[in-house]
KOLDREN-428305 format. One record per residue (C-alpha): residue number from 1; residue in one letter; x, y, z. Coordinates in nm, 2 decimals. Each point is the difference from the previous one (the first is absolute). Layout:
# residues N
{pt NUM,"A",{X,Y,Z}}
...
# end
This chain:
# residues 431
{pt 1,"M",{-3.29,0.10,2.39}}
{pt 2,"Q",{0.02,0.10,-0.36}}
{pt 3,"T",{0.17,-0.24,-0.24}}
{pt 4,"S",{0.11,0.03,-0.36}}
{pt 5,"F",{0.03,-0.35,-0.14}}
{pt 6,"T",{-0.04,-0.04,-0.37}}
{pt 7,"D",{-0.28,-0.19,-0.16}}
{pt 8,"V",{0.25,-0.26,-0.11}}
{pt 9,"Q",{0.13,-0.04,0.35}}
{pt 10,"L",{-0.35,-0.04,0.14}}
{pt 11,"E",{-0.06,-0.30,-0.23}}
{pt 12,"Q",{0.23,-0.19,0.24}}
{pt 13,"P",{-0.21,-0.15,0.29}}
{pt 14,"D",{0.27,0.07,0.26}}
{pt 15,"I",{0.04,0.36,-0.10}}
{pt 16,"Q",{-0.38,0.05,-0.01}}
{pt 17,"A",{-0.02,-0.14,0.36}}
{pt 18,"A",{0.29,0.22,0.11}}
{pt 19,"N",{-0.17,0.30,-0.15}}
{pt 20,"N",{-0.32,-0.07,0.19}}
{pt 21,"I",{0.20,-0.03,0.33}}
{pt 22,"L",{0.20,0.31,-0.06}}
{pt 23,"R",{-0.32,0.20,-0.07}}
{pt 24,"T",{-0.14,-0.11,0.34}}
{pt 25,"C",{0.28,0.18,0.19}}
{pt 26,"V",{-0.10,0.35,0.12}}
{pt 27,"H",{0.34,0.11,0.14}}
{pt 28,"C",{-0.14,0.02,0.36}}
{pt 29,"G",{0.32,-0.13,0.16}}
{pt 30,"F",{-0.17,-0.19,0.27}}
{pt 31,"C",{0.21,-0.30,-0.10}}
{pt 32,"T",{0.33,0.16,0.09}}
{pt 33,"A",{-0.10,-0.01,0.37}}
{pt 34,"T",{-0.01,-0.38,-0.01}}
{pt 35,"C",{0.30,-0.07,-0.23}}
{pt 36,"P",{0.30,-0.14,0.19}}
{pt 37,"T",{0.26,0.12,-0.25}}
{pt 38,"Y",{-0.14,0.35,-0.02}}
{pt 39,"L",{0.01,0.02,0.38}}
{pt 40,"L",{0.37,-0.10,-0.02}}
{pt 41,"T",{0.12,0.24,-0.27}}
{pt 42,"G",{-0.27,0.27,-0.02}}
{pt 43,"D",{0.06,-0.01,-0.38}}
{pt 44,"E",{-0.32,0.03,-0.20}}
{pt 45,"R",{0.14,-0.25,-0.25}}
{pt 46,"D",{0.02,-0.26,0.28}}
{pt 47,"G",{-0.37,0.03,0.07}}
{pt 48,"P",{-0.30,-0.15,-0.20}}
{pt 49,"R",{-0.11,0.34,-0.15}}
{pt 50,"G",{0.35,0.07,-0.13}}
{pt 51,"R",{0.05,-0.35,-0.13}}
{pt 52,"I",{-0.34,0.03,-0.18}}
{pt 53,"Y",{0.14,0.31,-0.18}}
{pt 54,"L",{0.31,-0.19,-0.09}}
{pt 55,"I",{-0.19,-0.30,-0.13}}
{pt 56,"K",{-0.23,0.23,-0.21}}
{pt 57,"D",{0.29,0.17,-0.17}}
{pt 58,"M",{0.18,-0.33,-0.05}}
{pt 59,"L",{-0.30,-0.17,-0.16}}
{pt 60,"E",{-0.11,0.29,-0.21}}
{pt 61,"N",{0.35,0.04,-0.15}}
{pt 62,"D",{0.07,-0.37,-0.01}}
{pt 63,"T",{0.33,0.05,0.18}}
{pt 64,"A",{0.15,-0.08,0.34}}
{pt 65,"S",{0.26,0.24,0.14}}
{pt 66,"A",{0.25,-0.09,0.27}}
{pt 67,"D",{-0.16,0.25,0.24}}
{pt 68,"A",{-0.34,-0.15,-0.04}}
{pt 69,"V",{0.13,-0.35,0.04}}
{pt 70,"T",{0.18,0.10,0.32}}
{pt 71,"H",{-0.32,0.13,0.17}}
{pt 72,"I",{-0.23,-0.28,-0.13}}
{pt 73,"D",{0.25,-0.26,0.12}}
{pt 74,"R",{-0.02,0.15,0.35}}
{pt 75,"C",{-0.37,-0.07,0.01}}
{pt 76,"L",{-0.08,-0.29,0.24}}
{pt 77,"S",{-0.34,-0.08,-0.15}}
{pt 78,"C",{-0.12,0.00,0.36}}
{pt 79,"L",{-0.33,0.15,-0.14}}
{pt 80,"G",{-0.06,0.22,0.30}}
{pt 81,"C",{-0.07,0.28,-0.25}}
{pt 82,"M",{-0.30,-0.20,-0.13}}
{pt 83,"T",{-0.15,-0.04,0.34}}
{pt 84,"T",{0.02,0.38,0.06}}
{pt 85,"C",{-0.09,0.12,-0.35}}
{pt 86,"P",{-0.34,0.17,-0.01}}
{pt 87,"S",{-0.03,-0.03,-0.38}}
{pt 88,"G",{0.07,-0.38,-0.02}}
{pt 89,"V",{0.31,0.03,-0.22}}
{pt 90,"D",{0.11,-0.36,-0.10}}
{pt 91,"Y",{0.37,0.07,0.08}}
{pt 92,"M",{0.08,-0.37,0.03}}
{pt 93,"H",{-0.07,-0.08,-0.36}}
{pt 94,"L",{0.15,0.33,-0.12}}
{pt 95,"V",{0.33,-0.05,0.16}}
{pt 96,"D",{0.01,-0.37,-0.11}}
{pt 97,"H",{-0.05,0.12,-0.36}}
{pt 98,"A",{0.28,0.26,0.05}}
{pt 99,"R",{0.24,-0.27,0.11}}
{pt 100,"S",{-0.08,-0.21,-0.30}}
{pt 101,"H",{0.05,0.31,-0.22}}
{pt 102,"I",{0.34,0.07,0.16}}
{pt 103,"E",{0.12,-0.36,-0.07}}
{pt 104,"T",{-0.06,0.05,-0.37}}
{pt 105,"K",{0.11,0.37,-0.04}}
{pt 106,"F",{0.29,0.05,0.25}}
{pt 107,"K",{0.33,-0.17,0.00}}
{pt 108,"R",{0.11,-0.03,0.36}}
{pt 109,"P",{0.36,0.01,0.11}}
{pt 110,"L",{0.18,-0.33,-0.02}}
{pt 111,"A",{0.02,-0.05,0.37}}
{pt 112,"D",{-0.38,0.06,0.04}}
{pt 113,"R",{-0.08,-0.24,-0.28}}
{pt 114,"F",{0.22,-0.26,0.17}}
{pt 115,"W",{-0.16,0.02,0.34}}
{pt 116,"R",{-0.36,0.01,-0.14}}
{pt 117,"G",{0.08,-0.30,-0.22}}
{pt 118,"L",{0.16,-0.19,0.29}}
{pt 119,"I",{-0.31,0.06,0.22}}
{pt 120,"A",{-0.24,-0.10,-0.28}}
{pt 121,"G",{0.21,-0.31,-0.07}}
{pt 122,"I",{0.02,-0.12,0.36}}
{pt 123,"L",{-0.28,0.10,0.23}}
{pt 124,"P",{-0.30,-0.13,-0.19}}
{pt 125,"H",{0.17,-0.34,-0.06}}
{pt 126,"R",{0.00,-0.21,0.31}}
{pt 127,"G",{0.29,-0.23,-0.09}}
{pt 128,"R",{0.23,0.30,-0.08}}
{pt 129,"F",{-0.11,0.18,0.31}}
{pt 130,"R",{0.08,-0.30,0.22}}
{pt 131,"L",{0.35,0.00,-0.15}}
{pt 132,"A",{0.02,0.38,0.06}}
{pt 133,"M",{-0.09,-0.06,0.37}}
{pt 134,"R",{0.29,-0.24,0.04}}
{pt 135,"L",{0.24,0.24,-0.17}}
{pt 136,"G",{-0.14,0.28,0.21}}
{pt 137,"R",{0.07,-0.18,0.33}}
{pt 138,"L",{0.36,-0.05,-0.11}}
{pt 139,"A",{0.03,0.37,-0.08}}
{pt 140,"R",{-0.16,0.13,0.32}}
{pt 141,"P",{0.33,0.03,0.20}}
{pt 142,"F",{0.13,0.23,-0.28}}
{pt 143,"V",{-0.32,0.20,-0.05}}
{pt 144,"S",{0.16,0.33,0.09}}
{pt 145,"L",{0.23,-0.04,-0.30}}
{pt 146,"L",{-0.27,-0.06,-0.25}}
{pt 147,"P",{-0.14,0.26,-0.24}}
{pt 148,"G",{-0.33,0.17,0.11}}
{pt 149,"K",{-0.26,-0.20,-0.19}}
{pt 150,"L",{0.17,-0.34,0.06}}
{pt 151,"R",{0.04,0.10,0.37}}
{pt 152,"A",{-0.37,0.07,0.02}}
{pt 153,"M",{-0.08,-0.33,-0.16}}
{pt 154,"V",{0.22,-0.20,0.25}}
{pt 155,"L",{-0.14,0.19,0.30}}
{pt 156,"L",{-0.35,-0.08,-0.09}}
{pt 157,"L",{0.07,-0.38,0.01}}
{pt 158,"P",{-0.05,-0.18,0.33}}
{pt 159,"S",{0.32,-0.02,0.20}}
{pt 160,"A",{-0.07,-0.35,0.14}}
{pt 161,"S",{0.25,-0.27,-0.11}}
{pt 162,"G",{-0.25,-0.28,0.01}}
{pt 163,"K",{-0.11,-0.21,-0.30}}
{pt 164,"I",{-0.18,0.16,-0.29}}
{pt 165,"P",{-0.37,-0.09,0.03}}
{pt 166,"T",{-0.13,-0.29,-0.20}}
{pt 167,"R",{-0.22,0.07,-0.30}}
{pt 168,"E",{-0.37,0.03,0.04}}
{pt 169,"T",{-0.20,-0.31,-0.11}}
{pt 170,"V",{-0.19,0.10,-0.31}}
{pt 171,"G",{-0.29,-0.17,-0.16}}
{pt 172,"K",{-0.10,-0.16,0.33}}
{pt 173,"T",{-0.32,0.10,0.19}}
{pt 174,"N",{0.03,0.06,0.37}}
{pt 175,"E",{-0.33,-0.14,0.11}}
{pt 176,"A",{-0.23,0.19,0.24}}
{pt 177,"T",{-0.03,-0.13,0.35}}
{pt 178,"G",{-0.36,-0.11,0.04}}
{pt 179,"E",{-0.27,0.11,-0.25}}
{pt 180,"R",{0.14,0.17,-0.31}}
{pt 181,"L",{-0.16,0.35,-0.03}}
{pt 182,"K",{0.22,0.14,-0.27}}
{pt 183,"R",{0.27,-0.10,-0.25}}
{pt 184,"V",{0.26,0.27,-0.05}}
{pt 185,"A",{0.33,0.05,-0.18}}
{pt 186,"L",{0.29,0.15,0.19}}
{pt 187,"L",{0.25,0.22,-0.18}}
{pt 188,"A",{0.32,-0.13,0.15}}
{pt 189,"G",{0.21,0.29,-0.14}}
{pt 190,"C",{0.35,0.01,-0.12}}
{pt 191,"V",{0.24,0.15,0.26}}
{pt 192,"Q",{-0.24,-0.04,0.29}}
{pt 193,"Q",{0.03,-0.38,-0.01}}
{pt 194,"D",{0.37,0.02,0.09}}
{pt 195,"L",{0.01,0.33,0.20}}
{pt 196,"A",{-0.29,-0.10,0.23}}
{pt 197,"P",{-0.15,-0.34,-0.07}}
{pt 198,"R",{-0.17,0.01,0.34}}
{pt 199,"I",{-0.26,0.24,-0.16}}
{pt 200,"N",{-0.13,-0.25,-0.24}}
{pt 201,"A",{0.01,-0.27,0.27}}
{pt 202,"A",{-0.21,0.21,0.23}}
{pt 203,"T",{-0.24,0.09,-0.29}}
{pt 204,"I",{-0.06,-0.37,-0.09}}
{pt 205,"S",{-0.04,-0.09,0.37}}
{pt 206,"L",{-0.25,0.27,0.06}}
{pt 207,"L",{-0.21,-0.07,-0.31}}
{pt 208,"T",{-0.01,-0.38,0.02}}
{pt 209,"R",{-0.10,0.01,0.37}}
{pt 210,"H",{-0.29,0.22,-0.10}}
{pt 211,"G",{-0.15,-0.20,-0.28}}
{pt 212,"C",{0.21,0.10,-0.30}}
{pt 213,"A",{0.18,-0.24,-0.23}}
{pt 214,"V",{0.31,0.18,-0.12}}
{pt 215,"V",{0.18,-0.08,-0.32}}
{pt 216,"I",{0.32,0.15,-0.14}}
{pt 217,"P",{-0.04,-0.06,-0.37}}
{pt 218,"S",{0.30,-0.10,-0.21}}
{pt 219,"G",{0.10,0.26,-0.26}}
{pt 220,"V",{-0.07,0.30,0.23}}
{pt 221,"G",{0.32,0.21,0.06}}
{pt 222,"C",{0.08,0.36,0.06}}
{pt 223,"C",{-0.31,0.23,-0.02}}
{pt 224,"G",{0.19,0.23,-0.24}}
{pt 225,"A",{0.01,0.30,0.22}}
{pt 226,"L",{0.38,0.03,0.03}}
{pt 227,"T",{0.05,0.03,-0.37}}
{pt 228,"H",{-0.32,0.18,-0.06}}
{pt 229,"H",{0.10,0.29,0.22}}
{pt 230,"M",{0.34,0.02,-0.19}}
{pt 231,"G",{-0.19,0.05,-0.33}}
{pt 232,"R",{0.12,-0.34,-0.13}}
{pt 233,"D",{-0.33,-0.09,-0.16}}
{pt 234,"D",{0.12,-0.32,-0.19}}
{pt 235,"D",{0.12,-0.16,0.32}}
{pt 236,"S",{-0.30,0.11,0.20}}
{pt 237,"L",{-0.26,-0.11,-0.25}}
{pt 238,"Q",{0.17,-0.34,-0.03}}
{pt 239,"S",{-0.05,-0.05,0.38}}
{pt 240,"V",{-0.36,0.13,-0.01}}
{pt 241,"R",{-0.11,-0.22,-0.28}}
{pt 242,"A",{0.17,-0.31,0.15}}
{pt 243,"N",{-0.19,0.06,0.33}}
{pt 244,"V",{-0.33,0.07,-0.17}}
{pt 245,"H",{0.04,-0.33,-0.20}}
{pt 246,"A",{0.08,-0.20,0.31}}
{pt 247,"W",{-0.28,0.14,0.21}}
{pt 248,"W",{-0.25,-0.04,-0.28}}
{pt 249,"R",{0.10,-0.36,-0.04}}
{pt 250,"E",{-0.06,-0.05,0.37}}
{pt 251,"M",{-0.34,0.17,-0.02}}
{pt 252,"D",{-0.10,-0.20,-0.31}}
{pt 253,"G",{0.09,-0.32,0.20}}
{pt 254,"Q",{-0.13,-0.01,0.35}}
{pt 255,"G",{-0.10,0.37,0.03}}
{pt 256,"L",{0.13,0.27,0.23}}
{pt 257,"D",{-0.18,0.22,0.24}}
{pt 258,"A",{0.29,0.25,0.04}}
{pt 259,"I",{0.36,0.06,-0.09}}
{pt 260,"V",{0.16,0.09,0.33}}
{pt 261,"V",{0.30,0.23,0.01}}
{pt 262,"N",{0.19,0.07,0.33}}
{pt 263,"A",{0.25,0.25,-0.14}}
{pt 264,"S",{-0.19,0.32,-0.05}}
{pt 265,"G",{0.23,0.13,-0.28}}
{pt 266,"C",{-0.08,-0.32,-0.20}}
{pt 267,"G",{-0.37,0.04,0.08}}
{pt 268,"T",{-0.01,0.35,-0.14}}
{pt 269,"M",{0.16,-0.14,-0.32}}
{pt 270,"V",{-0.23,-0.30,-0.04}}
{pt 271,"K",{-0.31,0.21,0.06}}
{pt 272,"D",{0.12,0.21,-0.29}}
{pt 273,"Y",{0.04,-0.29,-0.25}}
{pt 274,"G",{-0.33,0.09,-0.16}}
{pt 275,"H",{0.12,0.35,-0.08}}
{pt 276,"I",{0.35,-0.11,-0.11}}
{pt 277,"L",{-0.14,-0.25,-0.26}}
{pt 278,"R",{-0.31,0.20,-0.09}}
{pt 279,"N",{0.11,0.05,-0.36}}
{pt 280,"D",{0.10,-0.36,-0.05}}
{pt 281,"P",{-0.30,-0.19,-0.15}}
{pt 282,"Q",{0.15,-0.34,0.08}}
{pt 283,"W",{0.05,0.08,0.37}}
{pt 284,"A",{-0.23,0.29,0.10}}
{pt 285,"D",{-0.30,-0.20,0.12}}
{pt 286,"K",{0.21,-0.25,0.19}}
{pt 287,"A",{0.21,0.27,0.16}}
{pt 288,"R",{-0.31,0.19,0.12}}
{pt 289,"H",{-0.13,-0.32,0.15}}
{pt 290,"V",{0.33,-0.07,0.18}}
{pt 291,"S",{0.01,0.36,0.13}}
{pt 292,"A",{-0.36,-0.04,0.13}}
{pt 293,"L",{0.10,-0.31,0.20}}
{pt 294,"A",{0.32,0.15,0.15}}
{pt 295,"C",{-0.02,0.10,0.36}}
{pt 296,"D",{0.24,0.08,0.28}}
{pt 297,"I",{0.03,-0.25,0.29}}
{pt 298,"S",{-0.17,0.25,0.23}}
{pt 299,"E",{-0.30,0.02,-0.23}}
{pt 300,"I",{-0.07,-0.37,-0.01}}
{pt 301,"A",{0.07,-0.03,0.38}}
{pt 302,"Q",{-0.28,0.25,0.06}}
{pt 303,"T",{-0.24,-0.24,-0.17}}
{pt 304,"L",{0.10,-0.29,0.22}}
{pt 305,"A",{-0.13,-0.08,0.35}}
{pt 306,"L",{0.34,0.02,0.16}}
{pt 307,"D",{0.03,-0.21,0.31}}
{pt 308,"I",{0.19,0.22,0.25}}
{pt 309,"S",{0.13,-0.28,0.22}}
{pt 310,"S",{0.33,0.15,0.11}}
{pt 311,"P",{-0.07,0.38,0.03}}
{pt 312,"G",{0.29,0.24,-0.01}}
{pt 313,"S",{-0.02,0.06,0.37}}
{pt 314,"G",{0.03,0.38,-0.04}}
{pt 315,"L",{0.34,-0.01,-0.17}}
{pt 316,"V",{0.05,0.34,-0.17}}
{pt 317,"V",{0.03,-0.01,-0.37}}
{pt 318,"A",{0.12,0.30,-0.20}}
{pt 319,"Y",{-0.17,-0.02,-0.34}}
{pt 320,"H",{0.18,0.12,-0.31}}
{pt 321,"S",{-0.25,0.07,-0.28}}
{pt 322,"A",{0.17,-0.11,-0.32}}
{pt 323,"C",{-0.05,0.25,-0.28}}
{pt 324,"S",{-0.10,-0.26,-0.25}}
{pt 325,"L",{-0.27,-0.12,0.24}}
{pt 326,"R",{-0.12,0.34,0.12}}
{pt 327,"H",{0.03,0.21,-0.32}}
{pt 328,"G",{0.03,-0.27,-0.27}}
{pt 329,"Q",{-0.28,-0.23,0.11}}
{pt 330,"K",{-0.19,0.25,0.22}}
{pt 331,"I",{0.01,-0.24,0.29}}
{pt 332,"D",{0.04,0.20,0.32}}
{pt 333,"G",{-0.15,-0.10,0.34}}
{pt 334,"G",{-0.08,-0.37,-0.08}}
{pt 335,"P",{0.33,-0.15,0.11}}
{pt 336,"Q",{0.01,0.21,0.31}}
{pt 337,"Q",{-0.35,-0.11,0.09}}
{pt 338,"L",{0.09,-0.36,-0.05}}
{pt 339,"L",{0.30,0.03,0.23}}
{pt 340,"A",{-0.20,0.19,0.26}}
{pt 341,"K",{-0.27,-0.28,0.00}}
{pt 342,"A",{0.28,-0.25,0.05}}
{pt 343,"G",{0.09,0.17,0.33}}
{pt 344,"F",{0.29,0.22,-0.10}}
{pt 345,"E",{0.02,0.37,0.10}}
{pt 346,"I",{0.05,0.19,-0.33}}
{pt 347,"R",{0.20,0.32,-0.02}}
{pt 348,"E",{0.07,0.20,-0.32}}
{pt 349,"P",{0.29,0.24,-0.05}}
{pt 350,"A",{-0.02,0.37,-0.09}}
{pt 351,"A",{-0.02,0.06,-0.38}}
{pt 352,"S",{-0.10,-0.36,-0.05}}
{pt 353,"H",{-0.09,0.08,-0.36}}
{pt 354,"L",{0.36,0.07,-0.10}}
{pt 355,"C",{0.21,-0.26,-0.17}}
{pt 356,"C",{0.28,-0.19,0.17}}
{pt 357,"G",{0.22,0.01,-0.31}}
{pt 358,"S",{-0.02,-0.36,-0.10}}
{pt 359,"A",{-0.22,0.03,-0.31}}
{pt 360,"G",{0.10,-0.32,-0.19}}
{pt 361,"V",{0.36,0.06,-0.11}}
{pt 362,"Y",{0.01,0.37,0.08}}
{pt 363,"N",{0.22,-0.06,0.31}}
{pt 364,"I",{0.26,-0.15,-0.24}}
{pt 365,"L",{-0.03,0.25,-0.28}}
{pt 366,"Q",{-0.04,0.31,0.22}}
{pt 367,"P",{0.18,-0.09,0.32}}
{pt 368,"E",{0.05,0.35,0.13}}
{pt 369,"F",{-0.37,0.09,-0.01}}
{pt 370,"A",{-0.10,-0.34,0.12}}
{pt 371,"T",{0.24,0.02,0.30}}
{pt 372,"Q",{-0.14,0.34,0.11}}
{pt 373,"L",{-0.36,-0.13,-0.03}}
{pt 374,"G",{0.08,-0.33,0.17}}
{pt 375,"D",{0.17,0.18,0.29}}
{pt 376,"R",{-0.29,0.24,0.05}}
{pt 377,"K",{-0.26,-0.27,-0.01}}
{pt 378,"A",{0.19,-0.22,0.24}}
{pt 379,"A",{0.05,0.29,0.24}}
{pt 380,"S",{-0.38,0.06,0.01}}
{pt 381,"L",{-0.07,-0.37,0.06}}
{pt 382,"N",{0.27,-0.02,0.27}}
{pt 383,"K",{-0.17,0.28,0.19}}
{pt 384,"L",{-0.31,-0.21,0.05}}
{pt 385,"G",{0.18,-0.24,0.24}}
{pt 386,"A",{-0.17,-0.30,-0.15}}
{pt 387,"D",{0.09,-0.37,0.07}}
{pt 388,"M",{0.01,-0.06,-0.38}}
{pt 389,"V",{-0.07,0.17,-0.33}}
{pt 390,"A",{-0.25,-0.15,-0.25}}
{pt 391,"T",{-0.05,0.08,-0.37}}
{pt 392,"G",{-0.14,-0.16,-0.31}}
{pt 393,"N",{0.29,0.01,-0.25}}
{pt 394,"V",{0.33,-0.19,0.00}}
{pt 395,"G",{0.18,0.30,-0.16}}
{pt 396,"C",{-0.09,0.22,0.29}}
{pt 397,"M",{0.11,-0.27,0.24}}
{pt 398,"M",{0.35,-0.02,-0.15}}
{pt 399,"Q",{0.03,0.38,-0.02}}
{pt 400,"L",{-0.09,0.05,0.37}}
{pt 401,"A",{0.14,-0.31,0.17}}
{pt 402,"G",{0.35,0.13,0.07}}
{pt 403,"R",{-0.12,0.33,0.11}}
{pt 404,"L",{-0.26,-0.10,0.26}}
{pt 405,"D",{0.03,-0.06,0.38}}
{pt 406,"A",{-0.27,-0.27,-0.02}}
{pt 407,"P",{-0.04,-0.30,-0.24}}
{pt 408,"V",{-0.20,0.05,-0.32}}
{pt 409,"L",{-0.25,-0.26,-0.11}}
{pt 410,"H",{-0.26,-0.04,-0.26}}
{pt 411,"S",{-0.36,0.05,0.13}}
{pt 412,"V",{-0.10,-0.35,-0.11}}
{pt 413,"E",{0.26,-0.14,0.23}}
{pt 414,"L",{-0.17,0.16,0.30}}
{pt 415,"L",{-0.35,-0.10,-0.12}}
{pt 416,"N",{0.12,-0.36,-0.05}}
{pt 417,"W",{0.14,-0.01,0.35}}
{pt 418,"A",{-0.31,0.15,0.16}}
{pt 419,"T",{-0.22,-0.25,-0.17}}
{pt 420,"G",{0.19,-0.31,0.12}}
{pt 421,"G",{0.29,-0.01,-0.24}}
{pt 422,"E",{0.37,0.00,0.07}}
{pt 423,"R",{0.15,0.28,0.22}}
{pt 424,"P",{0.23,0.21,-0.22}}
{pt 425,"E",{0.36,-0.08,0.06}}
{pt 426,"M",{0.09,0.36,0.04}}
{pt 427,"I",{-0.24,0.04,0.29}}
{pt 428,"R",{0.12,-0.32,0.16}}
{pt 429,"Q",{0.36,0.13,-0.01}}
{pt 430,"D",{-0.10,0.35,0.11}}
{pt 431,"K",{-0.25,-0.07,0.28}}
# end
């Protein structure tokens, strides 16, 4: 693709990087076949190729039109286009740059600014989110009366009326059972700790029983992805630097063999810290080291000699491949192999590469598109007739839970159970 940035513009590192990405695109259009929003609308501007043209025009002219913003906002950042692109276009970093550009060059309507500010002010902050959960439970009986985005937020919260989970213990090491083989840090996450605390419990149980000491360092909070994908760089960078500092302190103390992430959306973000802080001389080297240590729970599980003491007894598991794991981290096949070795029969749906519509806060900001994608994904999973659905991302779990005929669990819950850990409560109730 030809570009026409001025020499002055190209002096900016981000514009220079965007220029290089844009020039990689050859207009082939292969990406449109794997873009969920293009498949919904058929509009070229709702596909990666069309968005690349919009971004090019926006950056070259240093503007941001309402039309361009509409179609860029509709992008899920599922990154399916990067998996299918024969030219290796780095769409992820290009659209991230576009979103940051929009935040500085485009004044959104008041309602849009309000909702984005509300999301950024609540979801990454655990105390505020816990309060929001309590208010959401009170509002659930009146959900049909709520405006669209607020309704979407309330519906994503668990409907159970039990107690809000207790806070994770930070700064304390969960010692390995038997000989310590590794010392790892676990990213506890922000919303996941309260939406599905059983995921971290299963992760710690699995790792400690297989020789890993697991610490949740103090000072680590939201990975920054929620605000990063809204173009709110100041908020995102604050989270990124705080996490890098906390993990570096932990490495400098007793050392770390890995930083384990069990929410694949967060994992994609942490693995990108080195790129995000590449131009920051104070943080660049530390961020690169943190990114190099980051791994998905399925990756570290593959390095351990898992003791399959309670095999899955042929239970059928429909596996949903989270986009952030499959396209963002290029991990596809490993989780399924682990579950198969654990004795589960694995089935995958048609068009397994397409997004379920969760995509961070996309299902709040773009509820109509997210609903269509969620319904389609759930229908394909339900056709498999499985006993349960497994995935590697809490966002996908929340998006699909109310649409599925079978319970949805995190893959680590099943691996923990199959290796002698606690039987997942959902399976106990269902079977």
